[in-house]
N, C-alpha and C positions, 0 to 999 in steps of 0.2 A: 784521577787524583782523589785522595781522601780528604776529609775535613782537617787532617793534621798537616797537610801540605800548605806552602805559602801561596799557591796559585788558587785563586777563588773562581767560582763560576762567572763567566762573562755574560753580561746582558746583551740580547740581540733585539733589533727592531727591523722588521721586514727583511730578515735574513742577513742583516749587517750588524757586526759587533759594535756596541756603543761604549766608548770609554767611560771609566769611572768618573773622570773629571768633567765630562760633558754636562752642560745644563739642559734641563728639560723644559717643556713649554709651561708647565705649572710652577716653575721656579723663576718667575719674573722678579726683577729687582724692584722693591717697593720704594716709596719716597723715604729718603734717609733724614732722620730728625737730628740735625747737626747743632752743636753748641760748643762753646769753649769750656775746656776742663783744665784742672790744675793737677799736675803730677810732679813731685820732686822739685818744687820750686819753679817750674816752668809752665806756660800756658800752651795748650795745643788743641787740635781738633778732636772732637769726641762725639759720641752718640748719646742721645737721651736714654737713660735707663741702661747704659752700657754694661754688659756682662764680661766676665773674665775671658769667655770664648771670643768675644767681639773686640777685645783689645789684647793683642799679642805682639811680641817683639817691640813693645812700646808704641804701637801704631793701632789706630782704629780701623776695623775691617768692615767692608761693605756687607750690609745685611741682605740675605737671600733666603727664601724658604728652602727647606731640605725635604723634598717630597719625591723626586724622580718620578713624576707622573706626567701624563699627556704624551707628547711626542718629543724625541731627542732633538736638540737644536745644535747640530754639528757646526762647530766653529765658535760657539759660546762656551766659555769655561765657567764652571761653578766656583765661586770664590773660596768657600769653606773646603770643599773637597780637594781643590788644587793645593791649598795651604797644608791640609792634612797629609796629602801625598808627598809634598816637597819636604815638610819638616820631619815626617816619619819614614821617608823613603818607601812609599807604597807604590805599586805598579799603577801607572796611569790608565791602563786598560781594565784590569780586573779588580784593582784595589787591594790586592794582597801584599804583604811585606816582601820587599826584594832583598833586604838584609837577611842573610842566612839561606837565600835561595841557591847560593853557589858555594862550592867548597873553598874558594879563595875569598879575598876581601874586596873584590871588584864589583861594581854595580853597572849595569847596562843602561845606556841612554840611546834613544833613537830620535832622529829628526828628518825632516824632508831634506833631500840633498840638492839644495838650490845651486845650480851651476857647478855641481861637483864639489862644492865646498864641504870639507870634512869637519867634524867636531874637533876643535883644537884645545890645547891646554890653555887655561885662562878664559875660555869662552863662558858667557853668561847665558842662562837659560831659564825659561819659565815652564818647561816641559818636564814633568816628573820622570823617574826612571821606569823601567819596564822589564818584565821577565822575558827571557829569550823566546819562550814559546808564545807569549803574548805579542812580542815584536814581530815574529813570523806571521802570526794571525793578522796583525795590523798592516804589514806590507802586502798581504794577499787581498785585503778588503778596503783599505783606506785609499780613495782615488789619488790624492797628491803623492802618496808613497808608491802606489802601485804603477802609476803612469809617469810620474816625473822623477822617480828615483828617491833613494833614501841614503842616509849616512848614520852610522852607529859607532859607539865606542864604549869600552870598558873604562870606568872612572873609579879612582881610589878615594879621592877626597871631594867633598861638595859643601864648602863653607857658604853660609847664607850671606848674601850681598846687600839686598834691599827689596824694594817692592815695586810693582806696577800698579798705578792707581790714578785717582783724580785729585788734582790740586785745587785748594780753596784759598781765597783771600783772607788773611789773618784778621783784618778789620771788619769786613762786611759778611764774611762766610759765603760769599758768592763764588760759584765755581769759575776757575780761571780757564782760559782757552785750552783746547786740546793740544797735545803734542803733535805737530804736523808731520814729524818724521816717522810716526808709528800709525799703521792703518787703523788700529783700534782707538787711537786718540789718547791713550794712557801715557802718563809720564813715568819714566823709569827713574826712581829716586833711590840712591844708595843710603844706607844707614849712616854713613859718614857725613852726609849732607844734613846737618842738624837743623838748618834753617827751613828747608823745604819738607823734610820728612815729618815735621810736627804738624803740617797742614795738608797731609796727604791721607785720603781715604783709600786704603789699600784694597786691591782686588786679587793680586797674585803675588806669591813669594818668588823672588829671584835668587838663584844660586850661581856660584862659580864652579866650573868643572876644572879640577886639578889632578895631575897625574893621569893623563889620558892616553889610552892605547886604541887606535882605530880597529874596527871590526868589519870584515867583509863577508864572513861566513856565519850566518845565523844558525844554520843547521848544526854546526859543530858545537855552538853554544847551547843549543837545545839538548843535545846529547849530554853535555857536561851538567847542565841544570837538572836533567832527569836523574842522573846518577846521584847528585848531591841531595835531591829530595828523597830518594830511596834510602840513602844512608841515614838521613835525619829521622826516619820513621822509628 
């Protein structure tokens, strides 16, 4: 691939590809300096010295260094890179743009196939899209996908729904208990929940998958994607 293609070089560690959205050991979450801020007549959670990058979609976002140094920490997601990948439709593995990678208007999404459960219309996800060639690479190297199966789908529309993050008490700014139904303890808060969203420190952007077509043959998609890239040169 040349530098003009949407597929970027993939980082490797110990022979294994490291996703663009994975956090590294030098990207530990520092203490978050929280305070109350006023926006458009309402009071909400904010960060001291907050920048435009740290407040998007009307929500404050968890601060994390952006260094990609040390060792990859598989299973930990980098807050900023995940949000960039979701909002700009970047590939979760290589970080390149997925919009325009295909001749049609569909975008590919890949997930672990828990109990054979396919990606469905209306499903919510925090996993960014992926190029077909990167999806095939992930299936070959990612243990959960390789050993327990995967599911994929082409998706036409991906409206933003809300965030996954930490909830804080509006009066004390103390962190509220974790969400017990989620292994990471984060609360999933839709933007329509105006009461809770104002006191959420966001870590991941959540979207909804709409107009979904299941995919079973990644190799066929790789061929289509390769042709589209050649045409775009």
